[in-house]
C-alpha positions as CSV (number, residue, x, y, z in Angstrom):
1,M,0.0,0.0,0.0
2,N,2.8,2.4,0.9
3,T,4.6,1.5,-2.4
4,M,1.5,2.4,-4.4
5,T,1.1,5.6,-2.6
6,R,4.7,6.7,-3.3
7,T,4.4,5.8,-7.0
8,L,1.2,7.9,-7.4
9,S,2.9,10.9,-5.6
10,F,5.9,10.7,-8.0
11,V,3.6,10.6,-11.1
12,A,1.6,13.6,-9.8
13,L,4.8,15.6,-9.2
14,V,6.2,14.9,-12.7
15,T,2.8,15.8,-14.3
16,T,2.7,19.1,-12.4
17,A,6.2,20.1,-13.5
18,L,5.4,19.4,-17.2
19,L,2.2,21.5,-17.1
20,F,4.2,24.4,-15.6
21,A,6.8,24.3,-18.2
22,R,4.2,24.2,-21.0
23,T,2.5,27.3,-19.5
24,Q,5.8,29.2,-19.5
25,A,6.5,28.4,-23.1
26,H,3.1,29.7,-24.2
27,A,3.6,32.9,-22.3
28,Q,6.9,33.6,-24.1
29,D,5.3,32.9,-27.5
30,A,2.6,35.4,-26.7
31,T,5.0,38.3,-26.0
32,P,5.4,40.5,-29.1
33,A,9.0,40.9,-30.3
34,A,10.6,44.3,-30.2
35,P,10.7,46.0,-33.6
36,P,14.1,46.2,-35.3
37,A,16.0,49.5,-34.9
38,E,15.7,51.7,-37.9
39,T,18.8,52.4,-39.8
40,T,18.0,55.7,-41.4
41,S,20.6,58.3,-42.3
42,E,19.4,60.5,-39.5
43,T,20.4,58.0,-36.8
44,T,23.5,56.7,-38.6
45,A,25.2,60.1,-38.9
46,P,25.5,60.8,-35.2
47,Q,26.9,57.3,-34.6
48,M,29.6,57.9,-37.2
49,M,30.5,61.2,-35.6
50,E,31.0,59.6,-32.2
51,T,33.2,56.8,-33.5
52,T,35.4,58.9,-35.8
53,A,36.0,62.2,-34.0
54,P,34.6,63.9,-30.9
55,P,32.5,67.0,-31.3
56,V,34.3,70.2,-32.0
57,T,33.2,71.5,-28.6
58,E,35.3,68.9,-26.8
59,T,36.2,70.0,-23.2
60,P,39.7,71.1,-22.3
61,R,40.3,67.6,-20.9
62,G,40.7,66.3,-24.5
63,A,42.8,69.2,-25.7
64,S,46.1,67.3,-25.3
65,L,44.8,64.7,-27.7
66,Y,45.0,67.2,-30.6
67,V,47.8,69.6,-29.7
68,A,51.1,68.6,-28.2
69,H,53.9,71.1,-27.2
70,A,57.5,70.7,-26.0
71,P,58.1,73.7,-23.6
72,V,61.1,75.9,-23.9
73,S,62.8,77.2,-20.8
74,E,65.5,79.5,-22.3
75,T,66.2,81.5,-25.4
76,R,68.3,84.3,-26.8
77,S,67.3,87.9,-26.9
78,G,64.8,88.8,-29.7
79,E,63.9,85.3,-30.8
80,L,61.8,82.4,-29.6
81,T,60.8,79.3,-31.6
82,L,58.0,77.0,-30.3
83,T,57.1,73.7,-31.9
84,F,53.8,71.8,-31.8
85,A,52.2,68.6,-33.1
86,V,48.6,69.3,-34.2
87,T,46.3,66.4,-35.2
88,P,43.7,66.1,-36.7
89,V,44.1,69.4,-38.5
90,D,40.5,69.9,-39.4
91,R,39.5,69.7,-35.7
92,V,41.4,72.8,-34.8
93,D,40.6,76.3,-36.0
94,A,43.8,77.9,-34.6
95,V,46.6,77.5,-32.0
96,L,47.6,80.7,-30.3
97,V,50.7,81.6,-28.2
98,R,50.1,84.4,-25.8
99,W,53.2,85.9,-24.1
100,R,54.3,89.0,-22.1
101,A,57.3,90.3,-20.3
102,R,57.8,89.2,-16.7
103,T,57.0,92.6,-15.3
104,A,53.5,93.1,-13.9
105,G,51.0,94.8,-16.2
106,A,53.1,94.1,-19.3
107,Q,51.3,94.0,-22.6
108,V,50.1,90.6,-23.8
109,H,51.2,89.6,-27.3
110,E,49.7,86.9,-29.5
111,S,51.4,84.7,-32.1
112,I,49.6,82.2,-34.4
113,V,51.1,78.7,-34.8
114,T,51.5,78.0,-38.5
115,R,52.2,74.9,-40.5
116,H,55.7,74.6,-42.0
117,A,57.6,71.8,-43.8
118,D,59.2,70.8,-40.4
119,G,55.9,70.8,-38.5
120,W,53.8,73.4,-36.6
121,I,55.9,76.3,-35.5
122,A,55.4,79.6,-33.8
123,E,58.3,82.0,-34.5
124,I,58.4,85.0,-32.3
125,R,60.8,87.8,-33.2
126,D,60.3,90.8,-31.0
127,A,62.4,93.4,-29.2
128,E,60.5,92.7,-26.0
129,L,62.0,89.3,-25.9
130,A,64.8,90.6,-23.6
131,P,66.4,89.6,-20.3
132,P,65.5,88.6,-17.8
133,G,62.7,86.7,-19.5
134,I,59.1,86.3,-20.5
135,V,56.2,84.1,-19.7
136,Y,53.8,82.4,-22.2
137,W,50.8,80.1,-22.4
138,V,49.1,78.3,-25.3
139,V,45.4,78.0,-26.2
140,R,43.5,76.0,-28.8
141,R,40.5,77.6,-30.6
142,D,37.9,75.2,-32.0
143,P,35.9,75.7,-35.2
144,G,32.5,77.3,-34.8
145,E,30.7,80.6,-34.7
146,G,30.1,83.2,-32.1
147,D,32.6,84.6,-29.6
148,P,36.1,83.2,-30.4
149,R,37.0,83.4,-26.7
150,A,34.2,81.0,-25.9
151,R,35.7,78.4,-28.2
152,E,39.2,78.5,-26.6
153,H,40.7,75.8,-24.5
154,A,44.0,75.7,-22.6
155,V,46.7,73.6,-24.2
156,F,49.7,74.5,-22.1
157,A,49.9,76.7,-19.0
158,S,47.5,79.5,-18.6
159,A,47.2,83.3,-18.1
160,A,47.0,82.8,-14.4
161,E,49.9,80.3,-14.3
162,P,52.1,81.0,-17.3
163,H,55.3,79.2,-18.3
164,D,58.5,81.0,-17.5
165,V,61.3,81.5,-20.1
166,V,64.7,82.8,-19.3
167,V,66.1,85.2,-22.0
168,Y,69.8,85.6,-22.4
169,D,71.9,88.2,-24.3
170,S,74.2,85.4,-25.7
171,E,74.8,81.7,-25.7
172,V,77.6,82.2,-23.2
173,D,75.0,83.6,-20.8
174,A,72.8,80.7,-21.4
175,Y,75.6,78.2,-20.6
176,E,76.4,80.1,-17.4
177,R,72.8,79.9,-16.3
178,R,72.6,76.2,-17.0
179,M,75.7,75.4,-15.1
180,L,74.7,77.5,-12.1
181,V,71.3,75.7,-12.1
182,R,73.1,72.3,-12.4
183,R,75.5,73.1,-9.5
184,E,72.9,75.0,-7.5
185,G,74.8,78.2,-7.7
186,R,78.2,76.8,-6.6
187,R,81.2,78.2,-8.4
188,Y,84.1,77.2,-6.1
189,R,85.6,73.7,-6.0
190,A,88.2,72.3,-3.6
191,G,89.8,68.9,-3.9
192,A,92.3,66.5,-2.4
193,S,93.8,63.4,-4.0
194,F,96.1,60.5,-3.3
195,E,97.7,58.0,-5.7
196,Y,100.0,55.0,-5.4
197,V,101.8,53.5,-8.4
198,S,104.1,50.5,-8.6
199,L,106.1,49.8,-11.7
200,G,107.0,46.3,-10.6
201,Q,110.4,44.8,-11.2
202,R,112.1,44.1,-14.5
203,T,115.1,42.1,-15.5
204,L,117.9,44.0,-17.3
205,P,120.1,42.3,-19.9
206,A,123.7,41.8,-18.9
207,G,125.8,44.9,-19.3
208,V,122.7,47.2,-19.4
209,S,122.3,49.8,-16.8
210,G,119.1,51.5,-15.7
211,P,116.2,51.4,-13.3
212,R,115.2,47.9,-12.3
213,A,112.3,48.6,-10.0
214,A,110.3,51.7,-9.0
215,S,107.3,52.9,-7.1
216,Y,105.9,56.2,-6.0
217,W,103.0,57.9,-4.3
218,R,101.8,61.5,-4.6
219,T,99.2,63.6,-2.9
220,A,97.8,67.0,-3.9
221,A,95.3,69.7,-2.9
222,S,93.6,71.9,-5.3
223,F,91.3,75.0,-5.4
224,G,89.3,76.3,-8.4
225,Y,86.7,78.7,-9.6
226,S,84.3,78.3,-12.4
227,F,83.5,81.3,-14.6
228,F,81.2,79.4,-17.0
229,G,82.3,81.6,-19.9
230,V,84.9,81.5,-22.6
231,V,87.3,80.8,-19.7
232,D,85.3,77.9,-18.2
233,A,87.3,77.4,-15.1
234,I,90.6,78.1,-13.4
235,R,92.4,75.7,-10.9
236,F,95.5,75.8,-8.7
237,E,97.2,72.8,-7.3
238,L,100.0,72.0,-4.8
239,G,101.4,68.5,-4.5
240,V,104.1,66.3,-3.2
241,L,105.6,63.1,-4.8
242,R,107.8,60.6,-3.1
243,G,109.2,57.3,-4.4
244,E,112.2,55.2,-5.0
245,Q,113.9,53.3,-7.8
246,Q,116.5,50.6,-7.9
247,L,119.3,51.3,-10.4
248,V,121.5,48.7,-11.8
249,G,124.9,49.8,-13.0
250,F,127.3,48.2,-15.4
251,D,128.7,46.2,-12.5
252,T,125.1,44.7,-12.0
253,T,125.1,46.1,-8.4
254,P,121.7,47.5,-7.6
255,T,121.4,50.8,-5.7
256,T,118.4,52.6,-4.4
257,Q,117.7,56.1,-5.4
258,A,115.0,58.4,-4.0
259,I,112.5,60.1,-6.2
260,G,111.0,63.4,-5.0
261,F,109.1,66.3,-6.5
262,N,107.3,69.2,-4.9
263,W,105.2,71.1,-7.3
264,G,102.6,73.8,-7.9
265,S,100.5,74.2,-11.0
266,G,98.0,76.5,-12.6
267,E,95.3,75.3,-15.0
268,L,92.9,77.1,-17.4
269,L,90.0,75.4,-19.1
270,F,88.8,77.3,-22.2
271,R,85.4,76.7,-23.7
272,V,85.8,77.3,-27.4
273,H,82.5,75.6,-28.4
274,A,79.6,74.0,-26.7
275,L,81.2,70.6,-27.1
276,V,84.9,71.5,-27.3
277,R,87.2,72.6,-24.5
278,I,91.0,73.1,-24.3
279,R,92.8,72.4,-21.0
280,S,96.2,74.0,-20.5
281,R,98.4,73.6,-17.4
282,L,101.7,75.1,-16.3
283,I,103.8,73.1,-13.8
284,F,106.8,74.2,-11.8
285,G,108.5,72.6,-8.9
286,V,111.7,71.2,-7.2
287,S,113.1,67.7,-7.4
288,Q,116.3,66.2,-5.9
289,R,118.1,67.5,-9.0
290,G,116.9,71.0,-8.7
291,F,114.2,73.2,-10.4
292,E,111.9,71.5,-12.8
293,L,109.4,72.9,-15.2
294,G,106.5,71.2,-17.0
295,G,103.2,71.7,-18.7
296,A,100.1,69.9,-20.0
297,L,97.8,70.5,-22.9
298,G,94.6,68.6,-23.8
299,V,91.4,68.7,-25.8
300,V,88.1,67.7,-24.2
301,L,85.1,66.8,-26.4
302,G,81.7,66.8,-24.6
303,D,80.8,67.5,-21.0
304,P,83.9,67.3,-18.7
305,D,81.6,66.3,-15.8
306,G,79.6,63.8,-18.0
307,T,80.1,62.0,-21.3
308,S,83.4,63.2,-22.8
309,L,86.5,62.2,-24.7
310,E,89.8,63.7,-23.6
311,L,93.1,63.6,-25.5
312,G,96.2,65.2,-24.0
313,G,99.8,65.1,-22.9
314,E,101.9,66.2,-20.0
315,G,105.6,66.5,-19.3
316,V,108.0,67.5,-16.5
317,T,111.7,67.9,-17.0
318,G,113.7,65.2,-15.3
319,L,110.6,63.1,-14.5
320,G,109.1,62.1,-17.9
321,V,106.2,62.6,-20.2
322,T,102.7,61.1,-20.4
323,G,100.2,60.8,-23.3
324,R,96.7,60.2,-22.2
325,L,93.3,59.2,-23.8
326,R,90.2,59.1,-21.5
327,L,86.6,58.2,-22.3
328,G,84.1,59.3,-19.7
329,W,80.4,58.5,-19.5
330,A,77.5,59.3,-17.2
331,T,74.9,56.7,-18.1
332,V,74.3,55.8,-14.4
333,P,72.7,58.7,-12.5
334,R,75.1,60.3,-10.0
335,V,77.8,57.7,-10.8
336,P,80.1,59.0,-13.6
337,M,82.8,56.5,-14.8
338,G,85.7,56.6,-17.1
339,A,88.4,54.5,-18.8
340,T,91.9,55.8,-19.5
341,I,94.9,54.6,-21.4
342,E,98.3,56.2,-20.9
343,L,101.7,55.9,-22.5
344,T,104.2,57.2,-20.0
345,T,107.9,57.4,-18.9
346,F,106.9,59.0,-15.6
347,P,108.6,59.2,-13.0
348,T,111.9,57.6,-14.1
349,D,112.1,59.3,-17.5
350,D,113.4,56.0,-19.0
351,V,111.5,53.2,-20.8
352,A,107.9,54.1,-21.7
353,G,105.2,51.9,-20.3
354,V,101.4,51.5,-20.7
355,R,99.0,52.3,-17.9
356,L,95.3,51.2,-18.0
357,L,92.9,52.8,-15.6
358,F,89.2,52.6,-14.7
359,D,87.6,55.2,-12.4
360,A,84.1,55.4,-10.9
361,A,82.8,58.3,-8.8
362,Y,79.7,59.1,-6.7
363,E,78.1,62.5,-6.8
364,I,77.6,63.5,-3.2
365,Y,75.7,66.7,-4.2
366,P,75.8,68.8,-7.4
367,G,79.5,69.7,-8.0
368,A,80.9,67.5,-5.2
369,L,82.0,63.9,-5.7
370,I,84.3,61.1,-4.5
371,R,86.2,59.1,-7.0
372,V,88.2,55.8,-6.9
373,T,90.6,54.8,-9.6
374,G,92.3,51.4,-10.1
375,G,94.5,50.0,-12.8
376,Y,97.8,48.5,-13.9
377,R,101.1,50.2,-14.9
378,G,103.0,48.0,-17.3
379,W,106.8,48.6,-17.5
380,T,107.6,45.8,-20.0
381,S,105.6,42.9,-21.4
382,V,106.4,40.9,-18.3
383,A,106.9,43.6,-15.6
384,G,104.4,46.0,-14.0
385,G,102.4,46.8,-11.0
386,P,99.1,48.2,-9.6
387,S,97.9,51.7,-9.6
388,L,95.4,53.0,-7.0
389,A,94.0,56.4,-6.4
390,A,91.2,58.3,-4.6
391,D,89.9,61.8,-5.1
392,L,87.5,64.0,-3.1
393,V,86.0,67.2,-4.6
394,I,83.7,69.6,-2.8
395,A,81.8,72.5,-4.2
396,F,80.5,75.7,-2.6
């Protein structure tokens, strides 16, 4: 009896579920379908406008999408060139540069950005472009009718917060300003250095006299001033060198001889071009043999404190001569580095040897750094020794 009851209940449940599903299907069939959207030209045109280009009354938020500008921070007297990228062209009625002198209440001038073969350029030639500088801002005017001011949108800066441009009388003034900004107004530099060099020990053929071994150390202090002009910088240095060498005579008996040199020097760095400098140096001093005179001359291509190539030579009577080639680079922020190769007879004024050096510095603050140099001084193909040096420069 219970089995029969359960069977009838199951059949009733299934029948009820089928009837409910059938009722839902009929209800969906009875609902009318929504009519298809019309595709008339009146509705299509606005859709095309939204997908291809925004309305011409786009808000200032979208201005940078159509006008791009690279700001200028300095220029010479009487001339200012500003470049732009404008796209699409038909979306912009005009791009205007408004500028005035820094003084309060100065007259506002307006220049139109025009299209040239090299791009969109605003060339301003005016006597009011004079030191100490001007301020400017840029607006975009959209196509349309009515008040032109109502169709203007800020592109770069604004009348309330204009962009400042420093105006110089000459390129030399511009360079001086850049360097003072880089060094945060510091013109003076003082330094101290120490170097140790070992030439190792060489074997002399029988019957040949000369130095068999040598080593020396030197330390120096310097003080300089930067003009940042045609004469870029001037520097004075005082130093002491001490060392010794083993001399072999014809009787093959080695003797030790001291090497000593106390010197002072004056150096001038001339800036003959933005990327070319000439370094000249006069050296005078006293050695164990008496008064010694020397000098140095070199050409620096590039930035002496950054990426540069320097070729030069130096000589001191009684001590020897040195030819030097150095490549410096500043690809790592605040860590300038360099590699140097030298051909030198210093300090024995005898057989020339090759010295290979690598230096790395850390910029403590603008104009001040600490540098460590290491390398190898070869005397012959089988004789040589290490070279180690450290420098500290402060700026104020």
